[in-house]
PQR file with spaces between the fields and no chain letter, atoms N, CA, C, O and H, PARSE charges and radii, in Angstrom:
ATOM       1  N    MET     1       1.220   -1.109   -0.049 -0.4000 1.5000
ATOM       2  CA   MET     1      -0.155   -0.093   -0.094 -0.0000 2.0000
ATOM       3  C    MET     1       0.955    1.426    0.167  0.5500 1.7000
ATOM       4  O    MET     1       1.681    1.753    1.105 -0.5500 1.4000
ATOM       5  N    LYS     2       0.700    1.934   -0.878 -0.4000 1.5000
ATOM       6  CA   LYS     2       1.246    3.642   -0.995 -0.0000 2.0000
ATOM       7  C    LYS     2       0.772    4.535   -0.368  0.5500 1.7000
ATOM       8  O    LYS     2      -0.456    4.617   -0.402 -0.5500 1.4000
ATOM       9  H    LYS     2       0.109    1.669   -1.640  0.4000 1.0000
ATOM      10  N    LEU     3       1.404    5.370    0.303 -0.4000 1.5000
ATOM      11  CA   LEU     3       0.613    6.438    0.819 -0.0000 2.0000
ATOM      12  C    LEU     3       1.156    7.696    0.201  0.5500 1.7000
ATOM      13  O    LEU     3       2.333    7.779   -0.151 -0.5500 1.4000
ATOM      14  H    LEU     3       2.402    5.303    0.331  0.4000 1.0000
ATOM      15  N    ASN     4       0.228    8.745    0.063 -0.4000 1.5000
ATOM      16  CA   ASN     4       0.363    9.867   -0.300 -0.0000 2.0000
ATOM      17  C    ASN     4       0.769   10.736    0.698  0.5500 1.7000
ATOM      18  O    ASN     4       0.475   10.476    1.865 -0.5500 1.4000
ATOM      19  H    ASN     4      -0.728    8.678    0.349  0.4000 1.0000
ATOM      20  N    LYS     5       1.506   11.894    0.369 -0.4000 1.5000
ATOM      21  CA   LYS     5       2.112   12.832    1.257 -0.0000 2.0000
ATOM      22  C    LYS     5       1.392   13.452    2.429  0.5500 1.7000
ATOM      23  O    LYS     5       2.014   13.825    3.424 -0.5500 1.4000
ATOM      24  H    LYS     5       1.745   12.105   -0.578  0.4000 1.0000
ATOM      25  N    ASP     6       0.006   13.571    2.308 -0.4000 1.5000
ATOM      26  CA   ASP     6      -0.750   14.077    3.480 -0.0000 2.0000
ATOM      27  C    ASP     6      -1.046   12.919    4.009  0.5500 1.7000
ATOM      28  O    ASP     6      -0.694   13.042    5.182 -0.5500 1.4000
ATOM      29  H    ASP     6      -0.499   13.268    1.500  0.4000 1.0000
ATOM      30  N    GLN     7      -1.527   11.746    3.851 -0.4000 1.5000
ATOM      31  CA   GLN     7      -1.368   10.753    4.930 -0.0000 2.0000
ATOM      32  C    GLN     7      -0.076   10.082    5.509  0.5500 1.7000
ATOM      33  O    GLN     7      -0.130    9.202    6.369 -0.5500 1.4000
ATOM      34  H    GLN     7      -1.813   11.646    2.898  0.4000 1.0000
ATOM      35  N    ARG     8       1.062   10.550    4.988 -0.4000 1.5000
ATOM      36  CA   ARG     8       2.485   10.491    5.752 -0.0000 2.0000
ATOM      37  C    ARG     8       2.446   11.444    6.771  0.5500 1.7000
ATOM      38  O    ARG     8       2.686   11.236    7.961 -0.5500 1.4000
ATOM      39  H    ARG     8       1.107   11.264    4.290  0.4000 1.0000
ATOM      40  N    ASP     9       2.079   12.680    6.158 -0.4000 1.5000
ATOM      41  CA   ASP     9       2.099   13.869    7.571 -0.0000 2.0000
ATOM      42  C    ASP     9       1.229   13.291    8.462  0.5500 1.7000
ATOM      43  O    ASP     9       1.787   13.058    9.535 -0.5500 1.4000
ATOM      44  H    ASP     9       1.884   12.850    5.192  0.4000 1.0000
ATOM      45  N    GLY    10      -0.050   12.938    8.418 -0.4000 1.5000
ATOM      46  CA   GLY    10      -0.807   12.884    9.428 -0.0000 2.0000
ATOM      47  C    GLY    10      -0.502   11.830   10.040  0.5500 1.7000
ATOM      48  O    GLY    10      -0.957   11.773   11.182 -0.5500 1.4000
ATOM      49  H    GLY    10      -0.502   13.127    7.547  0.4000 1.0000
ATOM      50  N    LEU    11       0.308   10.679    9.589 -0.4000 1.5000
ATOM      51  CA   LEU    11       0.379    9.376   10.620 -0.0000 2.0000
ATOM      52  C    LEU    11       1.696    9.845   11.191  0.5500 1.7000
ATOM      53  O    LEU    11       1.962    9.313   12.270 -0.5500 1.4000
ATOM      54  H    LEU    11       0.678   10.726    8.661  0.4000 1.0000
ATOM      55  N    ALA    12       2.544   10.665   10.760 -0.4000 1.5000
ATOM      56  CA   ALA    12       3.570   11.337   11.528 -0.0000 2.0000
ATOM      57  C    ALA    12       3.205   12.375   13.069  0.5500 1.7000
ATOM      58  O    ALA    12       3.754   12.387   14.171 -0.5500 1.4000
ATOM      59  H    ALA    12       2.328   11.097    9.884  0.4000 1.0000
ATOM      60  N    LYS    13       2.235   13.035   12.603 -0.4000 1.5000
ATOM      61  CA   LYS    13       1.493   13.854   13.707 -0.0000 2.0000
ATOM      62  C    LYS    13       1.021   12.740   14.749  0.5500 1.7000
ATOM      63  O    LYS    13       1.320   12.698   15.942 -0.5500 1.4000
ATOM      64  H    LYS    13       1.788   13.025   11.708  0.4000 1.0000
ATOM      65  N    ILE    14       0.331   11.972   14.136 -0.4000 1.5000
ATOM      66  CA   ILE    14      -0.421   11.075   15.275 -0.0000 2.0000
ATOM      67  C    ILE    14       0.579   10.371   16.043  0.5500 1.7000
ATOM      68  O    ILE    14       0.366   10.054   17.213 -0.5500 1.4000
ATOM      69  H    ILE    14       0.088   12.006   13.166  0.4000 1.0000
ATOM      70  N    SER    15       1.926   10.046   15.297 -0.4000 1.5000
ATOM      71  CA   SER    15       2.943    9.290   16.335 -0.0000 2.0000
ATOM      72  C    SER    15       3.667   10.265   17.068  0.5500 1.7000
ATOM      73  O    SER    15       4.369    9.813   17.971 -0.5500 1.4000
ATOM      74  H    SER    15       2.099   10.303   14.346  0.4000 1.0000
ATOM      75  N    ASP    16       3.667   11.760   16.862 -0.4000 1.5000
ATOM      76  CA   ASP    16       4.323   12.600   17.682 -0.0000 2.0000
ATOM      77  C    ASP    16       3.385   12.591   18.949  0.5500 1.7000
ATOM      78  O    ASP    16       3.804   12.465   20.100 -0.5500 1.4000
ATOM      79  H    ASP    16       3.096   12.128   16.127  0.4000 1.0000
ATOM      80  N    ASN    17       2.155   12.730   18.617 -0.4000 1.5000
ATOM      81  CA   ASN    17       1.278   12.842   19.540 -0.0000 2.0000
ATOM      82  C    ASN    17       1.294   12.115   20.683  0.5500 1.7000
ATOM      83  O    ASN    17       1.356   12.483   21.856 -0.5500 1.4000
ATOM      84  H    ASN    17       1.815   12.832   17.682  0.4000 1.0000
ATOM      85  N    ILE    18       1.206   10.581   19.993 -0.4000 1.5000
ATOM      86  CA   ILE    18       1.284    9.480   21.079 -0.0000 2.0000
ATOM      87  C    ILE    18       2.780    9.605   21.756  0.5500 1.7000
ATOM      88  O    ILE    18       2.747    9.581   22.986 -0.5500 1.4000
ATOM      89  H    ILE    18       1.156   10.282   19.040  0.4000 1.0000
ATOM      90  N    ALA    19       3.874    9.714   21.261 -0.4000 1.5000
ATOM      91  CA   ALA    19       5.044    9.863   21.867 -0.0000 2.0000
ATOM      92  C    ALA    19       5.343   10.698   23.117  0.5500 1.7000
ATOM      93  O    ALA    19       6.049   10.445   24.093 -0.5500 1.4000
ATOM      94  H    ALA    19       3.900    9.734   20.261  0.4000 1.0000
ATOM      95  N    THR    20       4.551   11.833   22.783 -0.4000 1.5000
ATOM      96  CA   THR    20       4.297   12.965   23.878 -0.0000 2.0000
ATOM      97  C    THR    20       3.647   12.684   24.833  0.5500 1.7000
ATOM      98  O    THR    20       4.073   13.083   25.917 -0.5500 1.4000
ATOM      99  H    THR    20       3.977   12.038   21.990  0.4000 1.0000
ATOM     100  N    VAL    21       2.404   11.914   24.798 -0.4000 1.5000
ATOM     101  CA   VAL    21       1.317   11.568   26.038 -0.0000 2.0000
ATOM     102  C    VAL    21       2.340   10.598   26.640  0.5500 1.7000
ATOM     103  O    VAL    21       2.305   10.555   27.870 -0.5500 1.4000
ATOM     104  H    VAL    21       2.058   11.590   23.917  0.4000 1.0000
ATOM     105  N    LEU    22       3.468    9.612   25.890 -0.4000 1.5000
ATOM     106  CA   LEU    22       3.852    8.405   26.836 -0.0000 2.0000
ATOM     107  C    LEU    22       4.883    8.904   27.482  0.5500 1.7000
ATOM     108  O    LEU    22       5.222    8.325   28.515 -0.5500 1.4000
ATOM     109  H    LEU    22       3.496    9.647   24.891  0.4000 1.0000
ATOM     110  N    VAL    23       5.715   10.225   26.990 -0.4000 1.5000
ATOM     111  CA   VAL    23       6.794   10.826   27.670 -0.0000 2.0000
ATOM     112  C    VAL    23       5.887   11.384   29.019  0.5500 1.7000
ATOM     113  O    VAL    23       6.227   10.960   30.124 -0.5500 1.4000
ATOM     114  H    VAL    23       5.440   10.695   26.151  0.4000 1.0000
ATOM     115  N    LEU    24       4.884   12.212   28.937 -0.4000 1.5000
ATOM     116  CA   LEU    24       4.401   12.723   29.887 -0.0000 2.0000
ATOM     117  C    LEU    24       3.836   11.688   31.008  0.5500 1.7000
ATOM     118  O    LEU    24       3.952   11.858   32.222 -0.5500 1.4000
ATOM     119  H    LEU    24       4.607   12.557   28.040  0.4000 1.0000
ATOM     120  N    ALA    25       3.371   10.877   30.542 -0.4000 1.5000
ATOM     121  CA   ALA    25       2.728    9.818   31.433 -0.0000 2.0000
ATOM     122  C    ALA    25       3.888    9.190   32.149  0.5500 1.7000
ATOM     123  O    ALA    25       3.653    8.763   33.280 -0.5500 1.4000
ATOM     124  H    ALA    25       3.277   10.739   29.557  0.4000 1.0000
ATOM     125  N    SER    26       5.229    9.054   31.619 -0.4000 1.5000
ATOM     126  CA   SER    26       6.374    8.263   32.172 -0.0000 2.0000
ATOM     127  C    SER    26       6.732    9.303   32.996  0.5500 1.7000
ATOM     128  O    SER    26       7.043    8.809   34.079 -0.5500 1.4000
ATOM     129  H    SER    26       5.419    9.400   30.700  0.4000 1.0000
ATOM     130  N    ILE    27       6.825   10.314   33.016 -0.4000 1.5000
ATOM     131  CA   ILE    27       7.521   11.831   33.942 -0.0000 2.0000
ATOM     132  C    ILE    27       6.431   11.965   34.800  0.5500 1.7000
ATOM     133  O    ILE    27       6.775   11.944   35.982 -0.5500 1.4000
ATOM     134  H    ILE    27       6.572   10.716   32.136  0.4000 1.0000
ATOM     135  N    LEU    28       5.388   12.078   34.635 -0.4000 1.5000
ATOM     136  CA   LEU    28       4.161   12.181   35.917 -0.0000 2.0000
ATOM     137  C    LEU    28       4.096   10.961   36.406  0.5500 1.7000
ATOM     138  O    LEU    28       4.285   10.868   37.619 -0.5500 1.4000
ATOM     139  H    LEU    28       5.109   12.095   33.675  0.4000 1.0000
ATOM     140  N    GLY    29       3.906   10.104   35.878 -0.4000 1.5000
ATOM     141  CA   GLY    29       3.404    8.759   36.808 -0.0000 2.0000
ATOM     142  C    GLY    29       4.744    8.500   37.767  0.5500 1.7000
ATOM     143  O    GLY    29       4.578    8.059   38.905 -0.5500 1.4000
ATOM     144  H    GLY    29       3.753   10.180   34.893  0.4000 1.0000
ATOM     145  N    TRP    30       5.839    8.740   37.351 -0.4000 1.5000
ATOM     146  CA   TRP    30       7.003    7.847   37.815 -0.0000 2.0000
ATOM     147  C    TRP    30       7.539    8.952   39.169  0.5500 1.7000
ATOM     148  O    TRP    30       7.753    8.675   40.349 -0.5500 1.4000
ATOM     149  H    TRP    30       5.974    9.097   36.426  0.4000 1.0000
ATOM     150  N    TRP    31       7.624   10.053   38.558 -0.4000 1.5000
ATOM     151  CA   TRP    31       8.449   11.458   39.185 -0.0000 2.0000
ATOM     152  C    TRP    31       7.497   12.279   39.873  0.5500 1.7000
ATOM     153  O    TRP    31       7.783   12.744   40.977 -0.5500 1.4000
ATOM     154  H    TRP    31       7.450   10.278   37.599  0.4000 1.0000
ATOM     155  N    ALA    32       6.596   12.461   39.428 -0.4000 1.5000
ATOM     156  CA   ALA    32       5.448   13.514   40.304 -0.0000 2.0000
ATOM     157  C    ALA    32       4.572   12.719   41.256  0.5500 1.7000
ATOM     158  O    ALA    32       4.358   13.080   42.413 -0.5500 1.4000
ATOM     159  H    ALA    32       6.363   12.084   38.531  0.4000 1.0000
ATOM     160  N    GLU    33       4.006   11.456   40.627 -0.4000 1.5000
ATOM     161  CA   GLU    33       2.967   10.927   41.584 -0.0000 2.0000
ATOM     162  C    GLU    33       3.355    9.688   42.254  0.5500 1.7000
ATOM     163  O    GLU    33       2.721    9.324   43.244 -0.5500 1.4000
ATOM     164  H    GLU    33       4.180   11.163   39.687  0.4000 1.0000
ATOM     165  N    GLY    34       4.448    8.929   41.756 -0.4000 1.5000
ATOM     166  CA   GLY    34       4.981    7.940   41.988 -0.0000 2.0000
ATOM     167  C    GLY    34       4.176    6.419   42.040  0.5500 1.7000
ATOM     168  O    GLY    34       4.410    5.455   42.768 -0.5500 1.4000
ATOM     169  H    GLY    34       4.963    9.225   40.951  0.4000 1.0000
ATOM     170  N    ARG    35       3.200    6.587   41.040 -0.4000 1.5000
ATOM     171  CA   ARG    35       2.317    5.503   40.954 -0.0000 2.0000
ATOM     172  C    ARG    35       2.779    4.557   40.073  0.5500 1.7000
ATOM     173  O    ARG    35       2.095    3.538   39.982 -0.5500 1.4000
ATOM     174  H    ARG    35       3.010    7.371   40.449  0.4000 1.0000
ATOM     175  N    ILE    36       3.993    4.660   39.253 -0.4000 1.5000
ATOM     176  CA   ILE    36       4.412    3.508   38.564 -0.0000 2.0000
ATOM     177  C    ILE    36       5.891    3.196   39.024  0.5500 1.7000
ATOM     178  O    ILE    36       6.504    4.024   39.698 -0.5500 1.4000
ATOM     179  H    ILE    36       4.549    5.488   39.327  0.4000 1.0000
ATOM     180  N    GLY    37       6.341    2.238   38.729 -0.4000 1.5000
ATOM     181  CA   GLY    37       7.647    2.073   39.066 -0.0000 2.0000
ATOM     182  C    GLY    37       8.494    2.380   37.866  0.5500 1.7000
ATOM     183  O    GLY    37       8.065    2.744   36.771 -0.5500 1.4000
ATOM     184  H    GLY    37       5.843    1.566   38.182  0.4000 1.0000
ATOM     185  N    PHE    38       9.952    2.161   38.254 -0.4000 1.5000
ATOM     186  CA   PHE    38      10.840    2.690   37.180 -0.0000 2.0000
ATOM     187  C    PHE    38      10.895    1.764   36.066  0.5500 1.7000
ATOM     188  O    PHE    38      11.184    2.272   34.982 -0.5500 1.4000
ATOM     189  H    PHE    38      10.301    1.866   39.144  0.4000 1.0000
ATOM     190  N    PRO    39      10.678    0.500   36.097 -0.5600 1.5000
ATOM     191  CA   PRO    39      10.563   -0.056   35.060  0.2800 2.0000
ATOM     192  C    PRO    39       9.605    0.408   33.830  0.5500 1.7000
ATOM     193  O    PRO    39       9.918    0.749   32.689 -0.5500 1.4000
ATOM     194  N    ALA    40       8.185    0.291   34.523 -0.4000 1.5000
ATOM     195  CA   ALA    40       7.532    0.794   33.673 -0.0000 2.0000
ATOM     196  C    ALA    40       7.697    2.099   32.954  0.5500 1.7000
ATOM     197  O    ALA    40       7.551    2.136   31.732 -0.5500 1.4000
ATOM     198  H    ALA    40       7.932    0.014   35.450  0.4000 1.0000
ATOM     199  N    ALA    41       8.010    3.232   33.686 -0.4000 1.5000
ATOM     200  CA   ALA    41       8.564    4.360   33.027 -0.0000 2.0000
ATOM     201  C    ALA    41       9.723    4.355   32.165  0.5500 1.7000
ATOM     202  O    ALA    41       9.871    5.269   31.353 -0.5500 1.4000
ATOM     203  H    ALA    41       8.128    3.202   34.678  0.4000 1.0000
ATOM     204  N    LEU    42      10.570    3.401   32.266 -0.4000 1.5000
ATOM     205  CA   LEU    42      11.556    3.037   31.197 -0.0000 2.0000
ATOM     206  C    LEU    42      10.992    2.680   30.047  0.5500 1.7000
ATOM     207  O    LEU    42      11.265    3.235   28.983 -0.5500 1.4000
ATOM     208  H    LEU    42      10.449    2.660   32.925  0.4000 1.0000
ATOM     209  N    GLY    43       9.848    1.366   30.212 -0.4000 1.5000
ATOM     210  CA   GLY    43       9.148    0.853   29.287 -0.0000 2.0000
ATOM     211  C    GLY    43       8.299    2.148   28.660  0.5500 1.7000
ATOM     212  O    GLY    43       8.527    2.332   27.464 -0.5500 1.4000
ATOM     213  H    GLY    43       9.627    0.915   31.077  0.4000 1.0000
ATOM     214  N    LEU    44       7.627    2.807   29.101 -0.4000 1.5000
ATOM     215  CA   LEU    44       7.163    3.938   28.234 -0.0000 2.0000
ATOM     216  C    LEU    44       7.965    5.249   27.366  0.5500 1.7000
ATOM     217  O    LEU    44       7.641    5.966   26.419 -0.5500 1.4000
ATOM     218  H    LEU    44       7.442    2.657   30.072  0.4000 1.0000
ATOM     219  N    THR    45       9.025    5.140   28.136 -0.4000 1.5000
ATOM     220  CA   THR    45      10.084    5.891   27.333 -0.0000 2.0000
ATOM     221  C    THR    45      10.666    5.230   26.431  0.5500 1.7000
ATOM     222  O    THR    45      11.127    5.961   25.554 -0.5500 1.4000
ATOM     223  H    THR    45       9.287    4.558   28.905  0.4000 1.0000
ATOM     224  N    VAL    46      10.918    3.651   26.212 -0.4000 1.5000
ATOM     225  CA   VAL    46      11.406    3.269   24.888 -0.0000 2.0000
ATOM     226  C    VAL    46      10.257    3.163   24.202  0.5500 1.7000
ATOM     227  O    VAL    46      10.595    3.295   23.025 -0.5500 1.4000
ATOM     228  H    VAL    46      10.544    3.058   26.924  0.4000 1.0000
ATOM     229  N    VAL    47       8.883    2.973   24.259 -0.4000 1.5000
ATOM     230  CA   VAL    47       7.926    2.975   23.460 -0.0000 2.0000
ATOM     231  C    VAL    47       7.718    4.061   22.813  0.5500 1.7000
ATOM     232  O    VAL    47       7.536    4.022   21.596 -0.5500 1.4000
ATOM     233  H    VAL    47       8.608    2.866   25.214  0.4000 1.0000
ATOM     234  N    SER    48       7.706    5.392   23.608 -0.4000 1.5000
ATOM     235  CA   SER    48       7.815    6.618   23.064 -0.0000 2.0000
ATOM     236  C    SER    48       8.863    6.904   22.092  0.5500 1.7000
ATOM     237  O    SER    48       8.594    7.670   21.166 -0.5500 1.4000
ATOM     238  H    SER    48       7.854    5.424   24.597  0.4000 1.0000
ATOM     239  N    THR    49       9.986    6.402   22.182 -0.4000 1.5000
ATOM     240  CA   THR    49      11.392    6.604   21.334 -0.0000 2.0000
ATOM     241  C    THR    49      10.898    5.695   19.870  0.5500 1.7000
ATOM     242  O    THR    49      11.353    6.009   18.770 -0.5500 1.4000
ATOM     243  H    THR    49      10.204    5.780   22.934  0.4000 1.0000
ATOM     244  N    ILE    50      10.027    4.675   20.026 -0.4000 1.5000
ATOM     245  CA   ILE    50      10.062    3.915   19.085 -0.0000 2.0000
ATOM     246  C    ILE    50       9.006    4.894   18.201  0.5500 1.7000
ATOM     247  O    ILE    50       9.385    4.985   17.034 -0.5500 1.4000
ATOM     248  H    ILE    50       9.658    4.419   20.919  0.4000 1.0000
ATOM     249  N    PHE    51       7.991    5.511   18.436 -0.4000 1.5000
ATOM     250  CA   PHE    51       7.132    6.346   17.864 -0.0000 2.0000
ATOM     251  C    PHE    51       7.566    7.357   17.502  0.5500 1.7000
ATOM     252  O    PHE    51       7.162    7.863   16.455 -0.5500 1.4000
ATOM     253  H    PHE    51       7.683    5.437   19.384  0.4000 1.0000
ATOM     254  N    ILE    52       8.563    7.966   18.309 -0.4000 1.5000
ATOM     255  CA   ILE    52       9.153    9.378   17.712 -0.0000 2.0000
ATOM     256  C    ILE    52      10.222    8.665   16.152  0.5500 1.7000
ATOM     257  O    ILE    52      10.321    9.473   15.229 -0.5500 1.4000
ATOM     258  H    ILE    52       8.891    7.554   19.160  0.4000 1.0000
ATOM     259  N    VAL    53      10.734    7.659   15.995 -0.4000 1.5000
ATOM     260  CA   VAL    53      11.682    7.025   15.053 -0.0000 2.0000
ATOM     261  C    VAL    53      10.272    6.883   13.850  0.5500 1.7000
ATOM     262  O    VAL    53      10.373    7.343   12.712 -0.5500 1.4000
ATOM     263  H    VAL    53      10.654    7.002   16.745  0.4000 1.0000
ATOM     264  N    CYS    54       9.168    6.265   14.287 -0.4000 1.5000
ATOM     265  CA   CYS    54       8.187    6.113   13.125 -0.0000 2.0000
ATOM     266  C    CYS    54       8.161    7.416   12.569  0.5500 1.7000
ATOM     267  O    CYS    54       8.578    7.647   11.435 -0.5500 1.4000
ATOM     268  H    CYS    54       9.086    5.892   15.211  0.4000 1.0000
ATOM     269  N    GLY    55       7.613    8.410   13.440 -0.4000 1.5000
ATOM     270  CA   GLY    55       7.375    9.929   12.905 -0.0000 2.0000
ATOM     271  C    GLY    55       8.414   10.364   12.220  0.5500 1.7000
ATOM     272  O    GLY    55       8.050   10.969   11.211 -0.5500 1.4000
ATOM     273  H    GLY    55       7.274    8.222   14.361  0.4000 1.0000
ATOM     274  N    VAL    56       9.618   10.303   12.360 -0.4000 1.5000
ATOM     275  CA   VAL    56      10.742   10.447   11.604 -0.0000 2.0000
ATOM     276  C    VAL    56      10.615    9.838   10.411  0.5500 1.7000
ATOM     277  O    VAL    56      10.659   10.504    9.377 -0.5500 1.4000
ATOM     278  H    VAL    56       9.913    9.811   13.179  0.4000 1.0000
ATOM     279  N    LEU    57      10.471    8.731   10.399 -0.4000 1.5000
ATOM     280  CA   LEU    57      10.362    7.826    9.148 -0.0000 2.0000
ATOM     281  C    LEU    57       9.416    7.989    8.251  0.5500 1.7000
ATOM     282  O    LEU    57       9.628    7.732    7.066 -0.5500 1.4000
ATOM     283  H    LEU    57      10.435    8.190   11.239  0.4000 1.0000
ATOM     284  N    PHE    58       8.154    8.473    8.726 -0.4000 1.5000
ATOM     285  CA   PHE    58       6.820    8.767    8.087 -0.0000 2.0000
ATOM     286  C    PHE    58       7.356   10.325    7.364  0.5500 1.7000
ATOM     287  O    PHE    58       6.842   10.714    6.316 -0.5500 1.4000
ATOM     288  H    PHE    58       7.981    8.681    9.689  0.4000 1.0000
ATOM     289  N    ARG    59       8.126   10.895    7.870 -0.4000 1.5000
ATOM     290  CA   ARG    59       8.350   12.518    7.091 -0.0000 2.0000
ATOM     291  C    ARG    59       9.572   12.354    6.329  0.5500 1.7000
ATOM     292  O    ARG    59       9.957   13.211    5.533 -0.5500 1.4000
ATOM     293  H    ARG    59       8.543   10.579    8.722  0.4000 1.0000
ATOM     294  N    LYS    60      10.351   10.990    6.614 -0.4000 1.5000
ATOM     295  CA   LYS    60      11.600   10.972    5.455 -0.0000 2.0000
ATOM     296  C    LYS    60      10.725   10.633    4.228  0.5500 1.7000
ATOM     297  O    LYS    60      10.855   11.391    3.266 -0.5500 1.4000
ATOM     298  H    LYS    60      10.039   10.294    7.261  0.4000 1.0000
ATOM     299  N    GLY    61       9.857    9.614    4.117 -0.4000 1.5000
ATOM     300  CA   GLY    61       9.217    9.131    3.244 -0.0000 2.0000
ATOM     301  C    GLY    61       8.442   10.413    2.178  0.5500 1.7000
ATOM     302  O    GLY    61       8.091   10.161    1.026 -0.5500 1.4000
ATOM     303  H    GLY    61       9.752    8.998    4.898  0.4000 1.0000
ATOM     304  N    ASN    62       8.283   11.714    2.798 -0.4000 1.5000
ATOM     305  CA   ASN    62       7.550   12.776    1.884 -0.0000 2.0000
ATOM     306  C    ASN    62       8.334   13.290    1.109  0.5500 1.7000
ATOM     307  O    ASN    62       7.903   13.978    0.184 -0.5500 1.4000
ATOM     308  H    ASN    62       8.568   11.919    3.735  0.4000 1.0000
ATOM     309  N    ARG    63       9.867   13.056    1.318 -0.4000 1.5000
ATOM     310  CA   ARG    63      10.767   13.861    0.406 -0.0000 2.0000
ATOM     311  C    ARG    63      11.074   13.054   -0.934  0.5500 1.7000
ATOM     312  O    ARG    63      11.793   13.549   -1.802 -0.5500 1.4000
ATOM     313  H    ARG    63      10.217   12.497    2.070  0.4000 1.0000
């Protein structure tokens, strides 16, 4: 399936938004609230990094 430029840009924006939410959840959940442990915060950070890489790859495909 081939995506056009607008579809790739939309997926990149969604990926960025999900990564932002995951980073905020890990910071607020572990440091501010203390409700999640360090392994869970680390897991959220790793997953957010994956979403950031996906967003970069979607944007790279627009060129």
